[in-house]
C-alpha positions as CSV (number, residue, x, y, z in Angstrom):
1,X,17.0,-1.0,-4.2
2,X,18.6,-4.1,-2.6
3,X,18.3,-6.7,-5.3
4,X,19.2,-9.7,-3.1
5,X,16.0,-9.4,-1.0
6,X,13.9,-9.2,-4.2
7,X,15.2,-12.2,-6.1
8,X,12.2,-14.3,-5.2
9,X,9.9,-11.8,-6.9
10,X,11.4,-12.6,-10.3
11,X,9.3,-15.2,-12.1
12,X,10.9,-17.0,-15.0
13,X,7.8,-17.7,-17.2
14,X,9.6,-18.9,-20.3
15,X,9.4,-22.5,-19.2
16,X,5.8,-22.3,-17.9
17,X,3.1,-24.2,-19.9
18,X,0.0,-22.4,-21.1
19,X,-2.6,-22.1,-18.4
20,X,-2.8,-21.2,-14.7
21,X,0.2,-21.3,-12.3
22,X,0.1,-20.4,-8.6
23,X,2.7,-18.6,-6.6
24,X,2.8,-17.6,-2.9
25,X,4.8,-14.8,-1.3
26,X,5.1,-13.5,2.2
27,X,5.9,-9.8,2.5
28,X,7.7,-8.7,5.6
29,X,9.9,-5.9,6.9
30,X,12.8,-7.2,4.8
31,X,10.9,-6.5,1.6
32,X,10.3,-2.8,2.4
33,X,13.9,-2.4,3.5
34,X,14.9,-3.0,-0.1
35,X,13.1,0.3,-1.1
36,X,14.7,3.6,0.0
37,X,11.6,5.8,0.2
38,X,9.0,3.3,1.5
39,X,6.3,4.7,3.8
40,X,5.9,1.1,5.1
41,X,8.6,-0.4,7.3
42,X,6.7,-3.2,9.0
43,X,4.5,-5.7,7.4
44,X,3.1,-9.2,7.4
45,X,1.3,-9.7,4.1
46,X,0.5,-12.9,2.3
47,X,0.3,-12.6,-1.5
48,X,-1.3,-15.3,-3.6
49,X,-0.5,-14.9,-7.3
50,X,-2.5,-16.7,-10.0
51,X,-0.6,-16.3,-13.3
52,X,-2.6,-17.3,-16.3
53,X,-0.3,-17.7,-19.3
54,X,-1.6,-17.7,-22.9
55,X,0.1,-17.4,-26.3
56,X,0.2,-13.6,-26.5
57,X,-0.3,-12.4,-22.9
58,X,-0.2,-13.2,-19.2
59,X,-2.9,-12.2,-16.6
60,X,-1.6,-11.8,-13.1
61,X,-4.3,-11.9,-10.3
62,X,-3.0,-10.9,-6.9
63,X,-4.9,-11.8,-3.7
64,X,-3.5,-9.7,-0.8
65,X,-4.2,-10.2,2.9
66,X,-2.4,-9.3,6.1
67,X,-1.2,-6.1,7.9
68,X,1.1,-3.2,7.3
69,X,2.5,-0.9,9.9
70,X,1.3,2.7,9.6
71,X,1.4,5.9,11.7
72,X,-1.9,7.3,13.0
73,X,-2.6,10.8,11.6
74,X,-4.3,11.8,14.8
75,X,-2.1,10.6,17.7
76,X,1.1,9.7,15.7
77,X,1.3,6.2,17.3
78,X,2.1,3.3,15.1
79,X,-0.3,0.5,14.6
80,X,-0.9,-2.5,12.4
81,X,-3.6,-1.8,9.7
82,X,-5.3,-4.8,8.1
83,X,-5.1,-4.9,4.4
84,X,-6.8,-7.1,1.9
85,X,-7.8,-6.9,-1.7
86,X,-7.5,-8.2,-5.2
87,X,-5.5,-6.7,-8.1
88,X,-5.3,-7.7,-11.7
89,X,-2.4,-6.9,-14.1
90,X,-1.9,-7.7,-17.8
91,X,1.3,-8.4,-19.6
92,X,1.2,-8.5,-23.3
93,X,4.0,-9.7,-25.6
94,X,5.1,-7.2,-28.3
95,X,8.1,-5.6,-30.0
96,X,9.4,-3.4,-27.2
97,X,8.7,-2.3,-23.6
98,X,5.7,0.0,-23.3
99,X,3.1,0.8,-20.7
100,X,-0.4,0.9,-22.2
101,X,-1.9,2.1,-18.9
102,X,-1.6,1.4,-15.2
103,X,-2.7,-2.2,-15.5
104,X,-1.2,-3.2,-18.9
105,X,2.5,-3.7,-19.7
106,X,3.9,-4.7,-23.1
107,X,7.2,-6.6,-22.9
108,X,9.5,-7.8,-25.7
109,X,8.7,-11.3,-27.0
110,X,12.2,-12.5,-26.3
111,X,12.0,-11.6,-22.6
112,X,12.2,-14.6,-20.2
113,X,11.1,-13.4,-16.8
114,X,9.0,-10.8,-15.1
115,X,9.8,-8.9,-11.9
116,X,6.7,-8.3,-9.7
117,X,8.2,-6.6,-6.6
118,X,7.4,-3.2,-8.0
119,X,3.8,-4.2,-8.5
120,X,3.5,-5.5,-4.9
121,X,5.2,-2.4,-3.5
122,X,2.7,-0.2,-5.4
123,X,-0.4,-2.2,-4.5
124,X,0.5,-2.1,-0.8
125,X,1.2,1.6,-0.7
126,X,-2.0,2.3,-2.5
127,X,-3.9,0.6,0.2
128,X,-2.8,3.3,2.7
129,X,-5.6,5.8,3.0
130,X,-4.9,9.5,2.8
131,X,-5.7,9.9,6.5
132,X,-4.8,6.9,8.7
133,X,-6.5,6.7,12.0
134,X,-6.7,4.0,14.7
135,X,-9.8,1.9,14.2
136,X,-12.6,2.3,16.9
137,X,-13.1,-0.6,19.4
138,X,-16.2,-2.6,19.7
139,X,-17.9,0.1,21.8
140,X,-17.2,2.7,19.1
141,X,-14.5,4.5,21.1
142,X,-11.2,5.5,19.6
143,X,-8.2,3.3,20.2
144,X,-5.8,6.3,19.8
145,X,-3.2,7.1,22.5
146,X,-5.5,8.5,25.3
147,X,-2.8,10.9,26.6
148,X,-2.4,12.5,23.2
149,X,-6.2,12.7,22.7
150,X,-6.5,14.3,26.1
151,X,-3.8,16.9,25.2
152,X,-5.4,17.6,21.8
153,X,-8.8,18.2,23.5
154,X,-7.2,20.5,26.1
155,X,-5.5,22.5,23.3
156,X,-8.7,22.7,21.3
157,X,-10.7,24.0,24.4
158,X,-8.0,26.6,25.1
159,X,-8.1,27.8,21.5
160,X,-11.9,28.1,21.6
161,X,-12.0,30.0,24.9
162,X,-9.2,32.4,23.9
163,X,-11.2,35.5,22.9
164,X,-8.0,37.6,22.5
165,X,-6.7,35.3,19.9
166,X,-6.4,36.6,16.3
167,X,-8.2,33.4,15.2
168,X,-11.0,34.2,17.5
169,X,-11.6,37.6,15.7
170,X,-11.8,35.8,12.4
171,X,-14.9,33.9,13.7
172,X,-16.8,37.2,13.7
173,X,-15.8,38.0,10.1
174,X,-18.9,37.9,7.9
175,X,-18.0,37.0,4.3
176,X,-21.5,37.4,2.8
């Protein structure tokens, strides 16, 4: 991980008064270049963070909006997928580092800062669906690469009409 690109995601909270504090971040390609195995290489995402500090804990509310570059599962072209959402994360003060669950972290009371780049990275990657496909246009037609779709349709028709294919014989198999 390239730490220099991630310095701005370290929040020194020790001097913050109790109450709400707002932070804004813009996530771009440089952010994801700092992570070796990122599925995302292109992005333009605005993150608004509302940090609510109290005596024994902090509540981090992330508002996410923008786009991330993804690869279509159908035609393999890249496109910008819109992302938006809200995430909430709790940080409690305790004796030692411990994760209570996915949304709650306990940190030592003598700690002075929190590093949120890992949270942002995870939130954006979790917004990628299992199967990514170009969105349809206003007419309900696919916006996938038409040459690739045409070729896929040709291959599909050829497979269906190929009676000598071993796959064709499996269609006649009755499993009941």
